[in-house]
C-alpha positions, 0 to 999 in steps of 0.5 A: 740639450743632449749628452755628448756622444762619441759621434760628436767628436768631429763637431767638438773638434770644429767648434771647440778643440780647433779654436785657440781662442777657446782652448787657451782657457781649457786644460791644454791651453791651446788648440788640439787635434781631432784625436784629442777631440775623440778622447774628450768625447770618450771621456765625456761618455765614460763620465756619464756612465760612471756618474749619471750626469756630465757634459751636454752638446750645445746646439743652435735651436734653429739650425741644430749646428753644434756650438760647444759643450756645457755640463757638470763634471765630478772632479776629485780635487774640487767635487762637482763643477760646472764648465762650458766651452763654446765656439766664438760665434756662440759667445756673447749670445747668452747661451752659456748662461742659459745652458749653465742654469739648466745644468745647475737646475739638474744638479740641485733639483734632479740630482739633489747635489748640495754644492756645485763649484763654478769658476767663471773665466772671461773666455770670449774672443775679442769682438 
């Protein structure tokens, strides 16, 4: 996994931001625009610069296709939390669990955080 970059905005739009079935569980509650994806990428890059951790691009191991994002965010009202958003084709494949474990390993072993909040929501589209 690599940190989200500004150049990932089109991929983020296609995989996550344009998907109602994904975005309904996130901040806006609905699919959004390319400019919203650009703003999200800018926010992710700024978060990395401020805190030294943040969201990672999740890519298919075989094709390198962008599947979504997962990462640690510092939220003043909650502290550090673990979040993810994956394209429907990436759901139900164990990707969120694998990437989430890698992020928690980063949080506790490398960053020495003592707590990370998680809120798991069933956010998969119907089969």
